[in-house]
C-alpha positions in Angstrom: -1.7 6.0 -5.8 1.1 8.5 -6.5 1.9 8.6 -10.3 5.7 8.3 -9.7 7.7 5.3 -10.6 11.0 3.8 -9.6 13.3 1.4 -11.4 14.0 -2.3 -10.3 17.5 -1.2 -9.4 16.2 1.6 -7.1 13.9 -1.0 -5.5 16.9 -3.3 -4.9 18.9 -0.4 -3.4 16.0 0.7 -1.1 15.4 -2.8 0.2 19.1 -3.2 0.9 19.5 0.1 2.7 16.3 -0.3 4.6 17.0 -3.8 5.9 20.7 -3.1 6.8 19.5 -0.1 8.8 19.2 -1.0 12.4 20.3 -4.6 11.8 23.9 -3.3 11.8 23.4 -1.5 15.1 22.6 -4.5 17.3 24.2 -7.9 18.0 22.2 -9.9 15.5 21.6 -13.6 16.3 24.1 -13.6 19.1 22.0 -16.2 21.1 23.6 -18.7 18.7 27.0 -17.7 20.1 29.9 -18.0 17.7 27.5 -19.4 15.1 25.5 -16.3 14.9 26.7 -15.7 11.3 25.2 -19.1 10.3 21.9 -18.3 12.0 21.7 -15.2 9.8 22.2 -17.2 6.6 19.4 -19.7 7.7 17.1 -16.7 8.5 17.8 -15.3 5.0 16.2 -18.4 3.6 13.2 -17.8 5.7 13.2 -14.2 4.5 12.9 -15.5 0.9 9.7 -17.3 2.0 8.2 -14.1 3.5 9.1 -12.2 0.4 7.4 -14.7 -1.9 4.2 -14.6 0.1 3.9 -10.8 -0.4 5.2 -11.0 -4.0 2.5 -13.6 -4.8 -0.2 -11.2 -3.5 1.4 -8.4 -5.6 1.3 -10.8 -8.6 -2.4 -11.3 -8.2 -3.1 -7.5 -7.8 -0.2 -5.8 -9.5 -1.8 -2.4 -9.9 -3.2 -2.1 -6.3 -1.8 -1.2 -2.9 -2.3 -3.8 -0.2 -4.7 -1.4 1.5 -6.9 -1.8 -1.6 -6.6 -5.5 -2.4 -7.1 -6.5 1.2 -10.6 -5.1 0.9 -11.1 -7.1 -2.3 -10.0 -10.3 -0.6 -11.8 -9.9 2.8 -14.7 -7.7 1.7 -14.9 -4.0 2.2 -15.8 -4.0 6.0 -13.3 -6.5 7.2 -10.7 -5.5 4.6 -10.7 -1.9 5.9 -10.3 -3.0 9.5 -7.4 -5.3 8.5 -5.7 -2.6 6.4 -6.1 0.0 9.2 -4.6 -2.4 11.8 -1.6 -2.9 9.4 -1.1 0.9 9.1 -1.0 1.0 13.0 1.5 -1.8 13.0 3.8 0.0 10.4 3.4 3.3 12.4 4.6 1.4 15.5 7.6 0.1 13.5 8.4 3.6 12.2 8.4 4.8 15.9 10.7 1.9 16.9 13.1 2.6 14.0 13.2 6.3 15.0 13.9 5.3 18.6 16.8 3.0 17.4 18.7 5.8 15.8 17.7 8.4 18.4 19.2 6.2 21.1 22.3 5.7 19.0 22.8 9.5 18.6 22.1 10.0 22.3 24.6 7.4 23.4 27.4 8.1 20.9 27.2 11.8 20.1 24.7 13.8 22.1 24.4 12.5 25.6 23.2 15.8 27.0 20.6 16.4 24.3 17.0 15.3 25.1 16.0 12.2 23.1 13.0 14.0 21.6 15.3 16.6 20.0 17.2 13.8 18.2 14.0 12.3 17.0 12.6 15.7 15.8 15.8 16.5 13.8 15.7 13.0 12.2 12.0 13.2 11.3 12.3 16.7 9.7 14.6 15.3 7.0 12.3 12.3 6.6 9.3 14.6 6.1 11.1 16.6 3.4 12.0 13.4 1.5 8.5 11.8 1.9 6.8 14.9 0.6 8.9 14.8 -2.5 7.8 11.2 -3.2 9.2 7.8 -3.8 11.1 8.8 -7.0 13.3 11.3 -4.9 13.8 8.7 -2.2 14.9 6.1 -4.9 17.4 8.5 -6.5 18.8 9.4 -3.1 19.2 5.7 -2.5 21.2 5.2 -5.7 23.7 7.9 -4.7 24.1 7.0 -1.0 24.2 3.2 -1.8 27.7 3.8 -3.4 28.9 5.9 -0.4 27.8 3.2 2.1 29.7 0.5 0.3 32.8 2.5 -0.2 32.9 3.2 3.6 32.2 -0.6 4.2 35.1 -1.7 1.9 37.6 0.7 3.5 36.4 -0.3 7.0 37.0 -4.0 6.1 40.5 -3.2 4.8 41.4 -1.2 7.9 40.2 -4.1 10.2 42.4 -6.5 8.3 45.4 -4.1 8.3 45.0 -3.6 12.1 45.4 -7.4 12.5 42.3 -7.5 14.7 40.7 -10.7 13.2 41.1 -13.9 15.3 39.4 -16.7 13.5 39.8 -18.9 16.7 36.9 -16.8 18.1 34.6 -18.5 15.5 35.4 -21.9 16.9 34.1 -24.4 17.9 31.7 -24.6 14.9 28.2 -25.8 16.0 29.4 -26.4 19.5 25.8 -27.1 20.8 24.5 -28.6 17.5 22.3 -27.2 14.8 19.1 -26.7 16.9 20.1 -23.5 18.8 21.2 -22.0 15.5 17.9 -22.8 13.8 15.9 -21.6 16.9 17.7 -18.2 16.8 17.3 -18.0 13.0 13.5 -18.8 12.9 12.3 -17.2 16.1 14.2 -13.9 15.9 16.5 -13.1 12.9 14.0 -14.1 10.3 11.6 -11.5 11.5 14.2 -8.8 12.1 15.6 -7.8 9.7 14.5 -10.1 6.9 10.8 -10.2 7.6 10.6 -6.4 7.4 10.6 -6.8 3.6 6.8 -7.2 4.0 6.6 -3.4 4.0 7.7 -3.3 0.4 4.4 -4.8 -0.7 3.3 -1.1 -0.6 6.2 -0.1 -2.9 6.0 -2.9 -5.5 3.2 -1.2 -7.5 5.4 1.8 -8.1 8.1 -0.2 -9.9 8.1 0.6 -13.6 9.1 -2.9 -14.7 6.8 -5.3 -12.7 8.5 -8.4 -14.1 11.8 -7.5 -12.4 10.4 -7.0 -8.9 11.0 -10.6 -8.0 14.6 -10.6 -9.2 15.3 -7.2 -7.4 13.9 -8.5 -4.1 15.7 -11.9 -4.1 19.1 -10.3 -5.0 18.6 -7.6 -2.3 17.8 -10.2 0.4 20.7 -12.4 -0.7 23.2 -9.5 -0.5 21.7 -8.4 2.9 22.2 -11.9 4.3 25.7 -12.1 3.0 26.6 -8.6 4.3 25.1 -9.3 7.8 26.8 -12.7 8.0 30.2 -11.2 7.1 29.7 -8.3 9.5 28.7 -10.6 12.4 31.5 -13.0 11.7 34.0 -10.1 11.8 32.5 -8.7 15.0 32.8 -12.2 16.7 36.3 -12.7 15.4 37.5 -9.3 16.7 35.5 -9.1 20.0 34.5 -12.7 20.8 30.8 -13.5 21.3 31.0 -13.2 25.1 31.9 -9.5 24.8 29.3 -8.9 22.1 26.6 -10.2 24.5 27.5 -7.4 26.8 27.8 -4.8 24.1 25.0 -2.6 22.8 26.7 -1.7 19.5 29.3 -4.4 18.6 30.1 -3.0 15.1 31.1 0.3 16.8 33.4 -1.5 19.2 35.0 -3.3 16.3 35.6 0.0 14.4 36.9 1.7 17.6 39.6 -1.1 17.8 41.1 -0.1 14.4 44.6 1.4 14.8 47.1 1.6 12.1 50.7 2.8 12.8 49.4 4.8 15.8 48.0 7.3 13.3 44.7 6.0 11.8 42.3 5.4 14.7 39.0 6.7 16.3 36.9 6.1 13.1 33.7 6.3 15.1 32.5 9.2 12.9 32.3 6.9 9.8 30.2 4.5 11.8 27.8 7.2 12.8 27.7 8.7 9.3 26.8 5.3 7.7 24.2 4.5 10.4 22.5 7.9 10.1 22.2 7.4 6.3 20.8 3.9 6.8 18.5 5.1 9.6 17.1 7.8 7.3 16.1 5.2 4.7 14.7 2.9 7.4 12.4 5.6 8.9 11.6 7.2 5.5 10.3 4.0 4.0 8.2 3.1 7.0 6.8 6.7 7.1 6.2 6.9 3.4 4.2 3.6 3.5 2.1 4.8 6.4 1.3 8.0 4.5 0.3 6.4 1.2 -1.5 3.6 3.0 -3.5 6.0 5.1 -4.3 8.2 2.1 -5.4 5.2 0.1 -7.5 3.8 2.9 -9.4 7.0 3.7 -9.4 8.3 0.0 -7.2 11.4 0.7 -6.1 12.8 -2.6 -3.1 14.8 -1.4 -1.2 12.3 0.8 1.6 14.8 1.5 -0.8 16.7 3.8 -0.6 13.7 6.2 3.2 14.1 6.7 3.2 16.6 9.5 0.4 15.2 11.7 1.6 11.6 11.3 5.2 12.8 12.1 4.1 14.0 15.5 2.3 10.7 16.1 5.6 8.8 15.2 7.6 11.1 17.5 5.2 10.6 20.4 5.2 6.8 20.0 9.0 6.7 19.7 9.2 8.3 23.2 6.5 6.3 25.0 7.3 3.0 23.4 9.9 2.3 26.1 11.3 4.1 29.2 14.9 3.5 28.3 17.2 1.9 25.7 17.4 -1.4 27.6 13.6 -1.7 27.8 13.4 -0.8 24.1 15.8 -3.7 23.2 14.2 -6.2 25.5 10.7 -5.4 24.1 12.1 -6.2 20.6 13.6 -9.5 21.8 10.8 -10.9 24.0 7.6 -9.4 22.6 7.9 -8.0 19.0 9.3 -11.1 17.2 6.7 -13.8 18.1 3.6 -11.9 19.2 3.7 -8.9 16.7 6.0 -9.6 13.8 5.0 -13.3 13.2 1.3 -12.6 12.6 1.7 -9.4 10.7 4.6 -10.5 8.5 3.7 -14.2 7.9 0.4 -15.5 9.2 -2.1 -12.9 8.1 -0.5 -12.4 4.6 -0.4 -16.2 4.2 -4.1 -16.3 5.0 -4.8 -13.5 2.5 -2.9 -15.3 -0.1 -4.8 -18.5 0.5 -8.2 -16.7 0.2 -7.0 -14.8 -2.9 -5.9 -18.1 -4.5 -9.3 -19.7 -4.1 -11.1 -16.5 -5.2 -8.9 -16.3 -8.4 -9.5 -20.0 -9.0 -13.3 -19.4 -8.9 -12.9 -16.2 -11.0 -14.2 -13.9 -8.2 -10.9 -12.2 -7.2 
């Protein structure tokens, strides 16, 4: 493990920025129609459950990375295989996150620039941060956290001042009953973004006050759920859910609608600035976890040496993962949630926790 440490507040900030990342890009939970905001709140409760599974494993093995304690739980042979598969999964998620923000830049700002160039420029900054270590990423998070929320508050004020909000778009409440909302919450939104907190199992051992990890994680997920529910409710009240269903970036459309006294308008740049910052933390955390996990698994002392070779792997995967942006989004909707995220975020960790529980009970853990 790296000798660096972060504070509980830095953990809180990093979880918040990481989870908001690409969740603000896309129409989250919109299959629940005008009740999408409610689906997000239900999914947040499920996110607490996923967090507690990984926190319980950390509680059993507070000084070890998951790549190490998985071998203690399953045995060295099967544990190494499981840990290696997890690293591949996180590498895949890093590539998908990079593709999310590469597509955003291609669509909004650089339509003539090849996608691979966008990815390359983003990953260069990530490599620099990751080589500096988790302390530097944590400090950057503390600074940029304030900027993100200042921009969000001003955006909210401008939307209200532009008289764009129509609460009638949020009605009728529970038009089709509670079941479609619960289905959306627990088959999609709970895995993205809330379930992605599983990756922080690799970060927990770096927190300098272990007793405050649980509080930091719960508060972060709570604030994420509230923020996303408010953002989604605003998007629906401004655009209506039928328009959001046909929109790739609904928050962008909402911000583009801002117009005050025919003077203050075209605030797209603030949307892009915020999302690029959030995208940096999303990719950086995934990439950092892959590097330290791979180094721990294969006993590589200087994990920073893995940054450049793994960066090229991430860039390659980010290009080949889908032929176009629509295929990329459809893959996330139809394949990733149930067939990939459910086993890796919930089922396998729950099984590891069960085995660890019985091992600890027998004094063999």
